[in-house]
C-alpha positions as CSV (number, residue, x, y, z in Angstrom):
1,M,106.1,49.8,105.5
2,V,109.5,48.1,105.4
3,F,112.7,49.4,106.8
4,S,115.8,47.5,105.7
5,T,119.4,47.8,104.5
6,A,120.9,46.9,101.1
7,D,124.7,46.9,100.5
8,G,125.0,48.9,103.8
9,V,122.5,51.6,102.7
10,M,119.3,51.9,104.8
11,F,116.0,52.4,103.0
12,R,112.3,52.6,103.7
13,L,109.8,51.1,101.4
14,S,106.0,51.7,101.5
15,V,103.3,50.7,99.1
16,A,100.5,52.8,97.7
17,W,97.7,51.2,99.6
18,E,99.4,52.2,102.8
19,H,99.2,55.9,101.9
20,P,96.1,58.1,101.8
21,S,97.2,59.9,98.6
22,P,99.5,57.5,96.7
23,S,102.1,58.8,94.2
24,K,104.8,57.2,92.0
25,K,107.9,59.0,93.5
26,W,111.2,57.8,94.6
27,L,112.8,60.1,97.3
28,I,116.6,59.8,97.3
29,N,118.9,61.2,100.0
30,C,116.0,62.4,102.2
31,G,114.3,64.1,99.2
32,E,117.4,65.8,97.8
33,L,116.7,63.9,94.6
34,V,113.1,63.2,93.6
35,L,112.1,60.9,90.7
36,D,108.4,61.4,89.9
37,F,107.5,58.5,87.6
38,A,103.8,59.6,87.2
39,K,104.7,63.1,86.0
40,E,108.1,62.0,84.4
41,E,110.0,64.7,86.3
42,V,113.3,64.7,88.1
43,W,113.9,67.2,90.9
44,K,117.2,68.0,92.5
45,G,117.4,70.3,95.6
46,G,113.9,71.5,94.9
47,E,114.7,72.5,91.3
48,L,113.1,70.8,88.3
49,I,116.0,69.4,86.2
50,L,114.2,67.1,83.8
51,Q,110.6,66.8,82.5
52,E,109.2,64.8,79.7
53,K,105.7,65.7,78.4
54,R,104.1,62.8,76.6
55,D,100.9,60.9,76.4
56,K,101.9,57.4,77.5
57,L,98.5,55.9,76.9
58,K,98.4,57.2,73.3
59,M,102.0,55.8,72.8
60,M,101.0,52.4,74.1
61,L,97.8,52.2,71.9
62,E,99.7,53.3,68.8
63,S,102.4,50.7,69.5
64,F,99.7,48.0,70.0
65,L,97.9,48.9,66.8
66,R,101.2,48.7,64.9
67,G,101.7,45.2,66.3
68,E,104.8,46.3,68.3
69,Y,103.7,44.9,71.7
70,D,105.5,42.4,73.9
71,T,103.6,39.2,73.6
72,K,104.5,38.3,77.2
73,S,102.8,41.5,78.4
74,R,99.7,40.6,76.5
75,E,99.7,37.1,78.0
76,R,100.1,38.6,81.5
77,A,97.3,41.0,80.9
78,M,95.0,38.2,79.7
79,R,95.8,36.1,82.8
80,N,95.0,39.1,85.0
81,I,91.7,39.8,83.2
82,K,90.7,36.1,83.6
83,L,91.7,36.2,87.2
84,L,89.6,39.4,87.8
85,E,86.6,37.8,86.0
86,R,86.9,34.7,88.2
87,V,87.0,36.9,91.3
88,Q,83.9,38.7,90.1
89,E,82.1,35.4,89.6
90,L,83.1,34.2,93.1
91,L,81.9,37.5,94.6
92,T,78.6,37.5,92.8
93,S,77.8,33.8,93.5
94,S,78.2,34.1,97.3
């Protein structure tokens, strides 16, 4: 966990692997405003003010099949796959 200041505003940053039940939320002003990226919800003062229901995986696959993907994203994914394959090779050979 990191405690720091940016432009005079104090903040705390923690990463998912430091938490027993990770989530994709930003808590702003001590939780007065909550941005839940996993559920695509925005909460203000405990009240749901915005929610988008959509199947992100389906949208990504449809975009890919139409050829509308970012080639740099594809390259990064390929590098990550190759890296994971190399790690697996190293783990199984030792």
